[in-house]
BALOBA-1460 file (C-alpha; in Angstrom, 3 decimals):
// residues 317
<rec num="1" residu="m" x="0.000" y="0.000" z="0.000"/>
<rec num="2" residu="a" x="0.986" y="3.628" z="-0.393"/>
<rec num="3" residu="v" x="1.681" y="6.414" z="2.106"/>
<rec num="4" residu="l" x="-0.358" y="9.639" z="2.119"/>
<rec num="5" residu="v" x="1.279" y="12.877" z="3.301"/>
<rec num="6" residu="i" x="-1.070" y="15.745" z="4.163"/>
<rec num="7" residu="a" x="0.518" y="18.912" z="2.820"/>
<rec num="8" residu="e" x="0.464" y="22.143" z="4.784"/>
<rec num="9" residu="h" x="0.244" y="25.247" z="2.602"/>
<rec num="10" residu="d" x="-1.213" y="28.735" z="2.220"/>
<rec num="11" residu="n" x="-2.931" y="27.948" z="-1.107"/>
<rec num="12" residu="q" x="0.125" y="29.313" z="-2.911"/>
<rec num="13" residu="e" x="3.208" y="27.644" z="-1.451"/>
<rec num="14" residu="i" x="3.972" y="24.427" z="0.402"/>
<rec num="15" residu="k" x="5.167" y="25.027" z="3.977"/>
<rec num="16" residu="g" x="8.675" y="23.882" z="4.831"/>
<rec num="17" residu="a" x="7.473" y="21.386" z="7.452"/>
<rec num="18" residu="t" x="5.860" y="19.340" z="4.682"/>
<rec num="19" residu="l" x="9.279" y="18.743" z="3.110"/>
<rec num="20" residu="n" x="10.566" y="17.253" z="6.374"/>
<rec num="21" residu="t" x="7.426" y="15.150" z="6.647"/>
<rec num="22" residu="v" x="7.922" y="13.733" z="3.144"/>
<rec num="23" residu="t" x="11.446" y="12.651" z="4.127"/>
<rec num="24" residu="a" x="10.008" y="10.748" z="7.095"/>
<rec num="25" residu="a" x="7.332" y="9.199" z="4.872"/>
<rec num="26" residu="l" x="9.964" y="8.000" z="2.412"/>
<rec num="27" residu="e" x="11.902" y="6.373" z="5.263"/>
<rec num="28" residu="l" x="8.841" y="4.248" z="6.066"/>
<rec num="29" residu="g" x="9.570" y="2.150" z="2.997"/>
<rec num="30" residu="a" x="5.903" y="1.210" z="2.849"/>
<rec num="31" residu="g" x="5.293" y="1.922" z="-0.840"/>
<rec num="32" residu="d" x="4.715" y="4.976" z="-3.007"/>
<rec num="33" residu="v" x="4.467" y="8.307" z="-1.225"/>
<rec num="34" residu="e" x="1.602" y="10.535" z="-2.360"/>
<rec num="35" residu="v" x="0.688" y="14.051" z="-1.218"/>
<rec num="36" residu="l" x="-2.742" y="15.582" z="-0.596"/>
<rec num="37" residu="v" x="-3.117" y="19.308" z="-1.296"/>
<rec num="38" residu="a" x="-6.577" y="20.534" z="-0.330"/>
<rec num="39" residu="g" x="-7.620" y="24.175" z="-0.321"/>
<rec num="40" residu="e" x="-9.251" y="26.909" z="-2.376"/>
<rec num="41" residu="e" x="-7.534" y="28.041" z="-5.580"/>
<rec num="42" residu="c" x="-4.505" y="26.005" z="-4.516"/>
<rec num="43" residu="q" x="-3.256" y="24.903" z="-7.939"/>
<rec num="44" residu="a" x="0.035" y="26.717" z="-7.349"/>
<rec num="45" residu="a" x="0.573" y="24.836" z="-4.088"/>
<rec num="46" residu="a" x="-0.127" y="21.533" z="-5.852"/>
<rec num="47" residu="e" x="2.367" y="22.380" z="-8.571"/>
<rec num="48" residu="g" x="4.937" y="23.146" z="-5.878"/>
<rec num="49" residu="a" x="4.200" y="19.835" z="-4.163"/>
<rec num="50" residu="a" x="4.722" y="18.001" z="-7.454"/>
<rec num="51" residu="t" x="8.376" y="19.102" z="-7.455"/>
<rec num="52" residu="i" x="9.136" y="17.383" z="-4.129"/>
<rec num="53" residu="s" x="11.628" y="14.604" z="-4.743"/>
<rec num="54" residu="g" x="10.492" y="11.062" z="-4.013"/>
<rec num="55" residu="i" x="6.716" y="11.437" z="-4.306"/>
<rec num="56" residu="s" x="4.752" y="9.700" z="-7.038"/>
<rec num="57" residu="k" x="1.489" y="11.649" z="-7.138"/>
<rec num="58" residu="v" x="-0.205" y="14.803" z="-5.855"/>
<rec num="59" residu="h" x="-3.932" y="14.731" z="-5.129"/>
<rec num="60" residu="l" x="-5.416" y="18.195" z="-5.654"/>
<rec num="61" residu="v" x="-8.767" y="18.964" z="-4.022"/>
<rec num="62" residu="n" x="-9.786" y="22.498" z="-4.915"/>
<rec num="63" residu="n" x="-12.884" y="23.460" z="-2.941"/>
<rec num="64" residu="v" x="-13.985" y="26.374" z="-0.765"/>
<rec num="65" residu="l" x="-14.703" y="23.815" z="1.974"/>
<rec num="66" residu="y" x="-10.944" y="23.559" z="2.649"/>
<rec num="67" residu="a" x="-10.057" y="27.221" z="2.207"/>
<rec num="68" residu="h" x="-9.296" y="27.788" z="5.887"/>
<rec num="69" residu="g" x="-8.139" y="24.325" z="6.927"/>
<rec num="70" residu="l" x="-11.075" y="23.606" z="9.225"/>
<rec num="71" residu="a" x="-10.352" y="20.350" z="10.970"/>
<rec num="72" residu="e" x="-13.741" y="18.643" z="10.611"/>
<rec num="73" residu="p" x="-14.202" y="18.830" z="6.811"/>
<rec num="74" residu="f" x="-10.471" y="18.226" z="6.309"/>
<rec num="75" residu="a" x="-10.581" y="15.090" z="8.477"/>
<rec num="76" residu="a" x="-13.635" y="13.837" z="6.584"/>
<rec num="77" residu="l" x="-11.747" y="14.258" z="3.295"/>
<rec num="78" residu="v" x="-8.729" y="12.319" z="4.555"/>
<rec num="79" residu="v" x="-10.943" y="9.536" z="5.908"/>
<rec num="80" residu="s" x="-12.687" y="9.246" z="2.526"/>
<rec num="81" residu="m" x="-9.303" y="8.539" z="0.925"/>
<rec num="82" residu="a" x="-7.852" y="6.355" z="3.681"/>
<rec num="83" residu="d" x="-8.621" y="2.891" z="2.286"/>
<rec num="84" residu="a" x="-5.776" y="3.103" z="-0.233"/>
<rec num="85" residu="y" x="-3.062" y="3.865" z="2.330"/>
<rec num="86" residu="s" x="-1.172" y="2.059" z="5.074"/>
<rec num="87" residu="h" x="0.071" y="5.296" z="6.646"/>
<rec num="88" residu="i" x="-1.455" y="8.783" z="6.807"/>
<rec num="89" residu="v" x="1.267" y="11.244" z="7.735"/>
<rec num="90" residu="f" x="0.961" y="14.801" z="9.064"/>
<rec num="91" residu="s" x="3.476" y="17.401" z="10.177"/>
<rec num="92" residu="h" x="3.493" y="17.815" z="13.967"/>
<rec num="93" residu="t" x="2.397" y="21.440" z="13.624"/>
<rec num="94" residu="t" x="-0.721" y="23.255" z="14.778"/>
<rec num="95" residu="h" x="-2.396" y="22.272" z="11.507"/>
<rec num="96" residu="g" x="-1.407" y="18.617" z="11.740"/>
<rec num="97" residu="k" x="-2.154" y="18.276" z="15.444"/>
<rec num="98" residu="n" x="-5.627" y="19.705" z="14.834"/>
<rec num="99" residu="i" x="-6.596" y="17.197" z="12.145"/>
<rec num="100" residu="a" x="-4.665" y="13.974" z="12.850"/>
<rec num="101" residu="p" x="-6.498" y="12.972" z="16.073"/>
<rec num="102" residu="r" x="-9.843" y="13.405" z="14.335"/>
<rec num="103" residu="v" x="-8.743" y="11.187" z="11.468"/>
<rec num="104" residu="a" x="-7.468" y="8.517" z="13.860"/>
<rec num="105" residu="a" x="-10.701" y="8.640" z="15.869"/>
<rec num="106" residu="l" x="-12.937" y="8.401" z="12.804"/>
<rec num="107" residu="l" x="-10.926" y="5.430" z="11.518"/>
<rec num="108" residu="d" x="-10.664" y="3.927" z="15.019"/>
<rec num="109" residu="i" x="-6.934" y="3.353" z="14.628"/>
<rec num="110" residu="v" x="-3.738" y="4.189" z="16.492"/>
<rec num="111" residu="q" x="-2.041" y="7.578" z="16.203"/>
<rec num="112" residu="i" x="1.715" y="7.798" z="16.777"/>
<rec num="113" residu="s" x="2.592" y="11.411" z="17.586"/>
<rec num="114" residu="d" x="5.727" y="13.501" z="17.158"/>
<rec num="115" residu="i" x="8.007" y="10.821" z="15.709"/>
<rec num="116" residu="m" x="11.712" y="11.633" z="15.531"/>
<rec num="117" residu="e" x="13.020" y="8.441" z="13.929"/>
<rec num="118" residu="v" x="11.648" y="5.658" z="11.753"/>
<rec num="119" residu="k" x="12.871" y="2.190" z="12.693"/>
<rec num="120" residu="s" x="10.487" y="0.268" z="10.421"/>
<rec num="121" residu="p" x="7.007" y="0.802" z="8.947"/>
<rec num="122" residu="d" x="5.442" y="0.006" z="12.330"/>
<rec num="123" residu="t" x="8.182" y="1.081" z="14.778"/>
<rec num="124" residu="f" x="9.128" y="4.643" z="15.683"/>
<rec num="125" residu="v" x="11.098" y="6.707" z="18.182"/>
<rec num="126" residu="r" x="9.212" y="9.547" z="19.856"/>
<rec num="127" residu="p" x="9.892" y="11.830" z="22.841"/>
<rec num="128" residu="i" x="8.301" y="11.309" z="26.237"/>
<rec num="129" residu="y" x="8.528" y="13.253" z="29.522"/>
<rec num="130" residu="a" x="8.665" y="16.564" z="27.631"/>
<rec num="131" residu="g" x="11.576" y="15.391" z="25.515"/>
<rec num="132" residu="n" x="13.767" y="14.211" z="28.364"/>
<rec num="133" residu="a" x="13.552" y="10.586" z="27.255"/>
<rec num="134" residu="m" x="12.979" y="8.746" z="23.992"/>
<rec num="135" residu="a" x="10.604" y="5.811" z="23.633"/>
<rec num="136" residu="t" x="10.623" y="3.223" z="20.856"/>
<rec num="137" residu="v" x="7.011" y="2.343" z="20.113"/>
<rec num="138" residu="q" x="5.531" y="-0.327" z="17.873"/>
<rec num="139" residu="a" x="1.978" y="-0.510" z="16.552"/>
<rec num="140" residu="n" x="0.409" y="-3.744" z="15.323"/>
<rec num="141" residu="e" x="-2.401" y="-2.218" z="13.273"/>
<rec num="142" residu="g" x="-2.685" y="-2.388" z="9.504"/>
<rec num="143" residu="k" x="-3.127" y="1.377" z="9.170"/>
<rec num="144" residu="l" x="-1.472" y="4.169" z="11.126"/>
<rec num="145" residu="v" x="-1.877" y="7.919" z="11.572"/>
<rec num="146" residu="v" x="1.512" y="9.508" z="12.234"/>
<rec num="147" residu="t" x="2.677" y="13.052" z="13.034"/>
<rec num="148" residu="v" x="6.288" y="14.004" z="12.319"/>
<rec num="149" residu="r" x="8.603" y="16.351" z="14.204"/>
<rec num="150" residu="g" x="10.070" y="18.315" z="11.320"/>
<rec num="151" residu="t" x="13.333" y="19.244" z="13.017"/>
<rec num="152" residu="a" x="14.275" y="15.556" z="13.289"/>
<rec num="153" residu="f" x="14.314" y="14.988" z="9.509"/>
<rec num="154" residu="e" x="16.057" y="16.695" z="6.606"/>
<rec num="155" residu="k" x="13.962" y="18.613" z="4.107"/>
<rec num="156" residu="a" x="13.176" y="16.738" z="0.902"/>
<rec num="157" residu="e" x="14.715" y="18.253" z="-2.211"/>
<rec num="158" residu="l" x="12.657" y="19.967" z="-4.902"/>
<rec num="159" residu="q" x="13.754" y="18.057" z="-7.969"/>
<rec num="160" residu="g" x="10.745" y="15.838" z="-8.585"/>
<rec num="161" residu="s" x="8.067" y="15.777" z="-11.271"/>
<rec num="162" residu="a" x="5.061" y="13.974" z="-9.815"/>
<rec num="163" residu="t" x="1.741" y="13.845" z="-11.590"/>
<rec num="164" residu="i" x="-1.166" y="15.944" z="-10.307"/>
<rec num="165" residu="d" x="-4.508" y="14.172" z="-9.971"/>
<rec num="166" residu="t" x="-7.676" y="16.207" z="-9.392"/>
<rec num="167" residu="a" x="-9.873" y="14.637" z="-6.709"/>
<rec num="168" residu="n" x="-13.360" y="15.419" z="-5.462"/>
<rec num="169" residu="a" x="-14.275" y="16.978" z="-2.138"/>
<rec num="170" residu="s" x="-15.934" y="14.818" z="0.480"/>
<rec num="171" residu="d" x="-19.309" y="15.567" z="2.042"/>
<rec num="172" residu="d" x="-19.325" y="18.454" z="4.477"/>
<rec num="173" residu="p" x="-19.921" y="17.070" z="8.000"/>
<rec num="174" residu="r" x="-21.360" y="20.496" z="8.935"/>
<rec num="175" residu="l" x="-19.742" y="20.448" z="12.348"/>
<rec num="176" residu="s" x="-17.922" y="23.763" z="12.014"/>
<rec num="177" residu="s" x="-17.881" y="26.934" z="9.954"/>
<rec num="178" residu="f" x="-15.314" y="29.652" z="9.403"/>
<rec num="179" residu="v" x="-16.108" y="32.931" z="11.149"/>
<rec num="180" residu="g" x="-12.905" y="34.935" z="10.916"/>
<rec num="181" residu="q" x="-9.286" y="35.130" z="11.926"/>
<rec num="182" residu="e" x="-6.792" y="37.696" z="13.133"/>
<rec num="183" residu="l" x="-3.216" y="37.180" z="12.065"/>
<rec num="184" residu="t" x="-0.144" y="38.701" z="13.653"/>
<rec num="185" residu="r" x="1.516" y="40.485" z="10.756"/>
<rec num="186" residu="s" x="5.282" y="40.574" z="10.801"/>
<rec num="187" residu="e" x="8.137" y="40.874" z="8.352"/>
<rec num="188" residu="r" x="10.248" y="38.673" z="10.596"/>
<rec num="189" residu="p" x="10.846" y="35.049" z="9.549"/>
<rec num="190" residu="e" x="8.376" y="32.442" z="10.788"/>
<rec num="191" residu="l" x="9.653" y="30.685" z="13.895"/>
<rec num="192" residu="t" x="9.903" y="27.138" z="12.565"/>
<rec num="193" residu="s" x="11.862" y="28.212" z="9.468"/>
<rec num="194" residu="a" x="14.034" y="30.993" z="10.953"/>
<rec num="195" residu="r" x="17.832" y="30.586" z="10.943"/>
<rec num="196" residu="i" x="18.021" y="32.619" z="14.154"/>
<rec num="197" residu="v" x="15.445" y="32.851" z="16.944"/>
<rec num="198" residu="v" x="15.503" y="35.317" z="19.847"/>
<rec num="199" residu="s" x="13.044" y="34.400" z="22.601"/>
<rec num="200" residu="g" x="12.001" y="36.254" z="25.725"/>
<rec num="201" residu="g" x="10.706" y="34.764" z="28.950"/>
<rec num="202" residu="r" x="8.963" y="35.776" z="32.148"/>
<rec num="203" residu="g" x="12.090" y="37.712" z="33.033"/>
<rec num="204" residu="m" x="11.039" y="40.367" z="30.508"/>
<rec num="205" residu="q" x="8.502" y="41.409" z="33.211"/>
<rec num="206" residu="s" x="6.007" y="42.889" z="30.733"/>
<rec num="207" residu="g" x="4.994" y="42.950" z="27.089"/>
<rec num="208" residu="d" x="6.249" y="46.512" z="26.793"/>
<rec num="209" residu="n" x="9.775" y="45.285" z="27.485"/>
<rec num="210" residu="f" x="9.714" y="42.867" z="24.555"/>
<rec num="211" residu="h" x="11.012" y="45.707" z="22.394"/>
<rec num="212" residu="l" x="14.430" y="44.793" z="23.819"/>
<rec num="213" residu="v" x="14.131" y="41.340" z="22.238"/>
<rec num="214" residu="e" x="12.672" y="42.723" z="19.011"/>
<rec num="215" residu="a" x="15.440" y="45.296" z="18.586"/>
<rec num="216" residu="v" x="18.113" y="42.597" z="18.594"/>
<rec num="217" residu="a" x="16.015" y="40.224" z="16.487"/>
<rec num="218" residu="d" x="15.372" y="42.820" z="13.783"/>
<rec num="219" residu="r" x="19.048" y="43.749" z="13.636"/>
<rec num="220" residu="i" x="20.110" y="40.140" z="12.916"/>
<rec num="221" residu="g" x="17.064" y="39.022" z="10.908"/>
<rec num="222" residu="a" x="15.749" y="36.659" z="13.574"/>
<rec num="223" residu="g" x="12.348" y="35.282" z="14.422"/>
<rec num="224" residu="v" x="10.901" y="36.295" z="17.789"/>
<rec num="225" residu="g" x="9.719" y="33.644" z="20.234"/>
<rec num="226" residu="a" x="8.679" y="33.394" z="23.845"/>
<rec num="227" residu="s" x="8.408" y="30.941" z="26.695"/>
<rec num="228" residu="r" x="5.050" y="29.605" z="27.792"/>
<rec num="229" residu="a" x="5.320" y="31.673" z="30.973"/>
<rec num="230" residu="a" x="5.644" y="34.863" z="28.916"/>
<rec num="231" residu="v" x="2.671" y="33.899" z="26.755"/>
<rec num="232" residu="d" x="0.534" y="32.917" z="29.746"/>
<rec num="233" residu="a" x="1.371" y="36.260" z="31.371"/>
<rec num="234" residu="g" x="0.011" y="38.020" z="28.283"/>
<rec num="235" residu="y" x="3.296" y="39.561" z="27.174"/>
<rec num="236" residu="v" x="2.997" y="38.290" z="23.582"/>
<rec num="237" residu="p" x="0.499" y="36.318" z="21.441"/>
<rec num="238" residu="n" x="0.268" y="32.534" z="21.673"/>
<rec num="239" residu="d" x="1.853" y="31.988" z="18.246"/>
<rec num="240" residu="y" x="5.176" y="33.199" z="19.699"/>
<rec num="241" residu="q" x="5.357" y="30.227" z="22.052"/>
<rec num="242" residu="v" x="8.338" y="27.891" z="21.756"/>
<rec num="243" residu="g" x="8.192" y="24.575" z="23.588"/>
<rec num="244" residu="q" x="6.469" y="21.232" z="23.866"/>
<rec num="245" residu="t" x="3.092" y="22.983" z="23.947"/>
<rec num="246" residu="g" x="4.110" y="25.541" z="21.312"/>
<rec num="247" residu="k" x="6.422" y="25.403" z="18.321"/>
<rec num="248" residu="i" x="9.418" y="23.101" z="18.003"/>
<rec num="249" residu="v" x="12.391" y="24.982" z="16.568"/>
<rec num="250" residu="a" x="15.966" y="24.042" z="15.668"/>
<rec num="251" residu="p" x="17.641" y="27.171" z="14.263"/>
<rec num="252" residu="e" x="21.346" y="27.721" z="13.750"/>
<rec num="253" residu="l" x="21.275" y="30.158" z="16.690"/>
<rec num="254" residu="y" x="18.781" y="30.320" z="19.561"/>
<rec num="255" residu="m" x="18.968" y="33.160" z="22.081"/>
<rec num="256" residu="a" x="17.054" y="32.678" z="25.338"/>
<rec num="257" residu="i" x="16.542" y="35.996" z="27.113"/>
<rec num="258" residu="g" x="15.159" y="35.949" z="30.648"/>
<rec num="259" residu="i" x="14.037" y="32.333" z="30.244"/>
<rec num="260" residu="s" x="14.625" y="30.067" z="33.216"/>
<rec num="261" residu="g" x="14.483" y="26.881" z="31.160"/>
<rec num="262" residu="a" x="11.414" y="24.850" z="32.129"/>
<rec num="263" residu="i" x="11.416" y="21.285" z="30.810"/>
<rec num="264" residu="q" x="8.652" y="21.921" z="28.297"/>
<rec num="265" residu="h" x="10.513" y="24.932" z="26.858"/>
<rec num="266" residu="l" x="13.801" y="23.045" z="26.574"/>
<rec num="267" residu="a" x="11.971" y="20.313" z="24.667"/>
<rec num="268" residu="g" x="11.087" y="22.850" z="21.981"/>
<rec num="269" residu="m" x="14.536" y="24.340" z="21.341"/>
<rec num="270" residu="k" x="17.265" y="22.018" z="22.626"/>
<rec num="271" residu="d" x="18.072" y="20.782" z="19.095"/>
<rec num="272" residu="s" x="19.283" y="24.265" z="18.088"/>
<rec num="273" residu="k" x="22.851" y="24.220" z="16.786"/>
<rec num="274" residu="v" x="24.045" y="27.011" z="19.108"/>
<rec num="275" residu="i" x="22.186" y="28.188" z="22.223"/>
<rec num="276" residu="v" x="22.957" y="31.467" z="23.972"/>
<rec num="277" residu="a" x="21.318" y="32.325" z="27.297"/>
<rec num="278" residu="i" x="21.121" y="35.584" z="29.242"/>
<rec num="279" residu="n" x="19.716" y="35.325" z="32.756"/>
<rec num="280" residu="k" x="20.476" y="36.982" z="36.073"/>
<rec num="281" residu="d" x="20.042" y="33.677" z="37.932"/>
<rec num="282" residu="e" x="23.240" y="31.683" z="37.555"/>
<rec num="283" residu="e" x="21.364" y="28.534" z="38.691"/>
<rec num="284" residu="a" x="18.767" y="28.781" z="35.916"/>
<rec num="285" residu="p" x="18.273" y="25.418" z="34.133"/>
<rec num="286" residu="i" x="18.679" y="27.111" z="30.753"/>
<rec num="287" residu="f" x="22.429" y="27.257" z="31.355"/>
<rec num="288" residu="s" x="22.577" y="23.442" z="31.401"/>
<rec num="289" residu="v" x="21.827" y="23.331" z="27.663"/>
<rec num="290" residu="a" x="23.394" y="26.647" z="26.624"/>
<rec num="291" residu="d" x="26.609" y="26.678" z="24.612"/>
<rec num="292" residu="y" x="27.231" y="30.237" z="25.793"/>
<rec num="293" residu="g" x="25.774" y="31.817" z="28.914"/>
<rec num="294" residu="l" x="25.831" y="35.329" z="30.315"/>
<rec num="295" residu="v" x="24.798" y="35.916" z="33.921"/>
<rec num="296" residu="g" x="23.534" y="39.461" z="34.028"/>
<rec num="297" residu="d" x="20.612" y="41.862" z="34.049"/>
<rec num="298" residu="l" x="18.890" y="41.578" z="30.664"/>
<rec num="299" residu="f" x="17.731" y="45.204" z="30.965"/>
<rec num="300" residu="e" x="21.379" y="46.204" z="30.794"/>
<rec num="301" residu="e" x="22.746" y="43.469" z="28.546"/>
<rec num="302" residu="m" x="20.151" y="43.636" z="25.767"/>
<rec num="303" residu="p" x="20.440" y="47.409" z="25.114"/>
<rec num="304" residu="a" x="24.223" y="46.989" z="25.178"/>
<rec num="305" residu="l" x="24.004" y="44.137" z="22.652"/>
<rec num="306" residu="a" x="21.689" y="46.123" z="20.375"/>
<rec num="307" residu="a" x="24.038" y="49.118" z="20.531"/>
<rec num="308" residu="e" x="27.054" y="46.952" z="19.687"/>
<rec num="309" residu="l" x="25.266" y="45.363" z="16.736"/>
<rec num="310" residu="e" x="24.427" y="48.830" z="15.451"/>
<rec num="311" residu="k" x="27.979" y="50.015" z="16.018"/>
<rec num="312" residu="q" x="29.339" y="47.045" z="14.056"/>
<rec num="313" residu="d" x="26.704" y="47.721" z="11.383"/>
<rec num="314" residu="i" x="25.451" y="44.141" z="11.552"/>
<rec num="315" residu="k" x="22.650" y="43.596" z="9.045"/>
<rec num="316" residu="p" x="20.263" y="40.688" z="8.457"/>
<rec num="317" residu="r" x="21.473" y="38.073" z="5.994"/>
């Protein structure tokens, strides 16, 4: 049987996490890998998906029902296609985590979440205890729903030429309807694809002080993140959150500013190539994973860092 990867896109371009997910799907070795692109006026996204190396076919479902990625109609569509596949694979992103459990429930099958390694078509390695331990899990069902941690797999190359097959929409379950959305608009790179991430924690003391993080981030072309404590305190929106309950990131450079280093936050950024921490508490857990640490008052160190970057005329790359 084949493997179906559910593409994440904005109706124009395929999101980077999908490329990592395709790599994981190919490692399953369970047959042809096909990609589902469902949305409204998403032909361009389907054409982009067709260039992903290793896939054999793209299923394009162009219908207003999937314009906003509502979980209920999307899950119904996936279930309607499920008979032909041994594995249904999602990215472990907000989009994937919203739909995958519904698909698994409707099919009454096992879901394996947040896999970081493929041992065999039915055996995977996934994190437990907020990433502090790894478990090898095996499922004995004939069909599996799987979500993939993108940072654990390389991105698939874009040198393919898969065929695009137009498919029909499924029936609308009429369990939800789109009302509206408010998006945080920013010219900064998206967290999960940023080369550099600068995150602030509860130590920032207020949302007004996040300008200290943003000043440094904008100077070096970084994405801006936050700890769960900072989000829960209302300093920044929820989509800034890095951690087990937020976004999993693995940039080339991660700067943790005023973040103590709770287990769930470390689980979301510990795979970063270089970690720099600034905290006034020399016993803060964040220093246990940091490659470079500075014990100091962030309200002094961050303005000094921003001034030095400006003095050196450092510009985003």
